[in-house]
C-alpha positions as CSV (number, residue, x, y, z in Angstrom):
1,M,0.0,0.0,0.0
2,W,1.6,3.2,-1.2
3,S,0.6,6.6,0.2
4,G,2.0,9.8,1.6
5,P,1.7,10.6,5.3
6,R,-1.7,11.5,7.0
7,N,-3.6,9.5,4.3
8,L,-5.5,7.1,6.6
9,S,-2.6,4.8,6.0
10,T,-2.2,3.6,9.6
11,A,-5.9,3.0,10.1
12,L,-5.9,0.9,6.9
13,M,-2.9,-1.1,8.2
14,Y,-4.9,-1.7,11.5
15,A,-7.8,-2.9,9.4
16,F,-5.8,-5.5,7.6
17,A,-4.0,-6.5,10.9
18,Q,-7.4,-7.7,12.2
19,R,-7.5,-10.4,9.5
20,A,-6.4,-13.8,10.9
21,D,-4.6,-14.5,7.6
22,C,-2.6,-11.2,7.4
23,A,0.8,-10.0,8.8
24,V,1.5,-6.2,8.6
25,W,4.6,-4.1,8.5
26,D,4.7,-0.4,9.4
27,E,6.8,1.8,7.0
28,P,9.6,-0.7,6.2
29,F,11.9,1.9,4.6
30,Y,11.5,4.7,7.2
31,A,14.9,4.1,8.9
32,A,16.7,3.7,5.5
33,Y,15.1,6.9,4.3
34,L,16.1,8.9,7.3
35,A,19.7,7.5,7.2
36,A,20.0,8.3,3.5
37,T,18.6,11.8,3.6
38,G,19.5,13.1,7.0
39,I,16.2,14.8,7.1
40,D,15.0,16.1,10.5
41,H,12.0,14.1,11.6
42,P,10.6,13.6,15.1
43,M,12.4,10.7,16.8
44,A,14.8,10.3,13.8
45,A,17.6,8.9,15.9
46,E,15.3,6.3,17.5
47,V,13.8,5.3,14.2
48,I,17.3,4.8,12.7
49,A,18.5,2.9,15.7
50,A,15.4,0.6,15.7
51,G,15.2,-0.1,12.0
52,E,17.1,-1.5,9.0
53,T,19.0,1.2,7.2
54,D,20.2,-0.8,4.2
55,P,17.4,-0.4,1.6
56,T,18.5,-3.5,-0.3
57,A,18.0,-5.6,2.9
58,V,14.6,-4.0,3.4
59,A,13.5,-4.7,-0.1
60,A,14.5,-8.4,0.3
61,A,12.5,-8.7,3.5
62,C,9.5,-7.2,1.8
63,L,9.4,-10.3,-0.4
64,G,9.2,-12.7,2.6
65,P,9.0,-15.1,4.2
66,I,5.7,-13.7,5.6
67,P,5.9,-13.3,9.4
68,Q,3.9,-15.7,11.6
69,G,3.3,-18.1,8.8
70,K,0.4,-15.9,7.5
71,S,-0.7,-16.1,3.8
72,L,-1.0,-12.3,3.3
73,F,1.6,-9.6,4.0
74,Y,0.3,-6.0,4.2
75,Q,3.1,-3.5,3.9
76,K,2.3,0.2,4.7
77,H,4.8,2.1,2.5
78,M,5.4,5.9,2.3
79,T,6.0,7.0,-1.2
80,L,8.5,9.7,-0.1
81,H,10.7,6.9,1.4
82,M,11.6,5.7,-2.0
83,V,14.4,8.1,-2.7
84,P,16.6,7.8,-5.8
85,G,18.9,4.8,-5.6
86,F,16.6,2.7,-3.4
87,P,15.7,-0.7,-5.1
88,R,12.3,-0.9,-6.7
89,D,12.4,-4.2,-8.5
90,F,10.8,-5.9,-5.5
91,L,7.5,-4.1,-6.4
92,R,7.2,-6.4,-9.4
93,A,6.6,-9.4,-7.1
94,C,4.0,-7.5,-5.0
95,R,0.4,-6.4,-5.5
96,N,0.7,-2.6,-5.4
97,V,-2.2,-0.4,-4.3
98,F,-2.2,3.4,-4.1
99,L,-4.0,5.1,-1.2
100,I,-4.9,8.7,-1.9
101,R,-6.3,11.7,0.1
102,H,-7.0,15.3,-1.0
103,P,-3.9,17.3,-0.5
104,A,-5.6,20.0,1.5
105,R,-6.5,17.5,4.2
106,V,-3.0,16.0,4.1
107,V,-1.3,19.4,4.5
108,A,-3.6,20.4,7.3
109,S,-3.1,17.2,9.2
110,Y,0.7,17.0,8.6
111,A,1.3,20.6,9.7
112,K,-0.1,19.8,13.2
113,Q,2.7,17.3,13.7
114,R,5.6,18.9,11.8
115,E,5.7,22.5,10.8
116,A,6.4,23.9,7.3
117,P,6.0,20.8,5.2
118,T,7.4,20.8,1.7
119,L,6.1,19.1,-1.5
120,A,8.6,16.3,-1.0
121,D,7.4,15.7,2.6
122,I,3.8,14.9,1.6
123,G,4.7,12.4,-1.1
124,F,2.2,13.2,-3.9
125,L,4.8,13.6,-6.8
126,Q,6.6,10.4,-5.6
127,Q,3.2,8.6,-5.5
128,A,2.4,9.6,-9.1
129,E,5.8,8.5,-10.3
130,L,5.5,5.1,-8.6
131,F,1.9,4.7,-10.0
132,D,3.2,5.4,-13.5
133,Q,6.1,2.9,-13.0
134,V,3.8,0.1,-11.7
135,A,1.2,0.8,-14.5
136,G,4.0,0.5,-17.1
137,W,4.9,-2.9,-15.7
138,L,1.4,-4.1,-15.6
139,G,0.1,-2.6,-18.8
140,H,-2.9,-1.2,-16.9
141,P,-3.5,1.1,-13.9
142,P,-3.0,-0.6,-10.5
143,P,-5.8,-0.2,-7.9
144,V,-6.4,3.2,-6.3
145,I,-8.5,3.7,-3.2
146,D,-9.4,7.1,-1.7
147,S,-9.4,7.6,2.0
148,A,-12.6,9.8,1.8
149,D,-14.4,6.8,0.3
150,I,-13.2,4.5,3.0
151,R,-14.3,6.9,5.8
152,A,-17.7,7.4,4.1
153,N,-18.4,3.7,3.6
154,P,-15.8,1.4,5.1
155,R,-17.5,-1.9,4.3
156,E,-18.2,-1.0,0.6
157,S,-14.7,0.5,0.0
158,L,-12.8,-2.4,1.7
159,T,-15.0,-4.9,-0.2
160,K,-14.0,-3.3,-3.4
161,L,-10.4,-3.3,-2.4
162,C,-10.4,-6.9,-1.5
163,D,-12.2,-7.8,-4.7
164,A,-9.5,-6.0,-6.7
165,L,-6.9,-8.0,-4.8
166,G,-8.6,-11.3,-5.3
167,I,-9.0,-11.9,-1.5
168,P,-12.3,-12.3,0.5
169,F,-13.5,-9.3,2.5
170,D,-13.3,-10.0,6.2
171,P,-15.8,-8.0,8.4
172,A,-13.1,-8.0,11.2
173,M,-11.4,-5.3,9.1
174,L,-14.0,-2.7,10.2
175,S,-12.8,-2.3,13.8
176,W,-9.8,-2.7,16.0
177,P,-9.1,-2.4,19.7
178,A,-8.1,1.1,21.0
179,G,-4.6,1.8,22.1
180,P,-1.1,1.2,20.9
181,K,-0.4,-1.9,18.7
182,P,2.5,-4.3,18.8
183,Y,3.1,-3.8,15.1
184,D,3.2,0.0,15.4
185,G,6.5,1.7,14.3
186,I,8.6,3.1,17.2
187,W,7.4,6.6,16.0
188,A,3.8,5.9,17.0
189,P,3.9,8.2,20.1
190,V,4.4,11.2,17.8
191,W,2.1,10.4,15.0
192,Y,-0.6,7.9,16.1
193,G,-2.2,9.6,19.2
194,A,-5.6,10.2,17.7
195,L,-5.7,6.8,16.0
196,H,-4.9,5.1,19.3
197,R,-8.1,6.6,20.7
198,S,-10.1,5.1,17.9
199,S,-11.6,1.7,17.4
200,G,-12.7,2.0,13.7
201,F,-12.9,4.4,10.8
202,D,-14.3,7.8,11.4
203,G,-17.3,9.0,9.5
204,G,-17.3,11.1,6.3
205,E,-15.2,14.3,6.3
206,G,-16.7,17.7,6.1
207,A,-15.6,20.7,3.9
208,L,-12.0,21.1,2.9
209,P,-10.0,23.0,5.5
210,D,-9.1,26.7,5.1
211,L,-5.3,27.0,4.8
212,P,-2.9,29.9,5.0
213,P,-1.4,31.1,1.6
214,D,1.8,29.1,1.9
215,Y,0.0,25.9,2.5
216,A,-2.6,26.6,-0.1
217,R,0.2,27.0,-2.6
218,L,1.5,23.6,-1.6
219,V,-1.9,22.1,-2.2
220,D,-2.0,23.6,-5.6
221,Q,1.3,21.9,-6.4
222,A,0.1,18.5,-5.2
223,L,-3.4,18.6,-6.8
224,P,-2.4,17.4,-10.4
225,A,-0.8,14.2,-9.0
226,Y,-3.7,13.6,-6.7
227,R,-6.2,14.1,-9.6
228,Q,-4.2,11.8,-11.9
229,L,-4.6,8.9,-9.5
230,A,-8.1,9.8,-8.4
231,A,-9.2,9.2,-12.0
232,H,-8.5,5.5,-11.5
233,K,-10.0,5.0,-7.9
234,L,-12.1,2.0,-7.2
């Protein structure tokens, strides 16, 4: 599952983790991304210390074996983590899905956790690039799912997603226990506070947020990539 940050990505990972047949992995390339870029993120030193910083080793682990002997392996990937030089051939052996959210909502949510985000921070251009690459390999667009549709009708949206992946929908995906999870990344205390208070998907979202001019310009830069993928959503 490929998305930028603040895209409902962790909630969707929680949903798949409720399946008895599915193992999950939270942001496999995060430590490698931080080590390679030196970018200043909350808990960066802790993330690097706890994770694998060799992107080739991470890519190999993404191909299995699947933890706990499960038959499905859900990997929550951030598109911005795939910096130039990181291996991508492992994607050919995976079913790649693209999770999108309107950039105005992403920017508003991201800025609450980390000030002054840039276009590179929110992952839209990287997502469009990866989408085009996967579509070129497949000869057709890969599945795209919109977080707004999931929140508005979780059962219908997740059923469509499971159908697209050729797996049965499991009603257990619609809820999870509140609180931290053993499969959370070490960075969860910074980013997952609201989600840890939840036990399922929130309802539909209201109007788009009003943003200051700098953030509005950032949204305008991200919109073409978002719209490109939205044209293919389930």
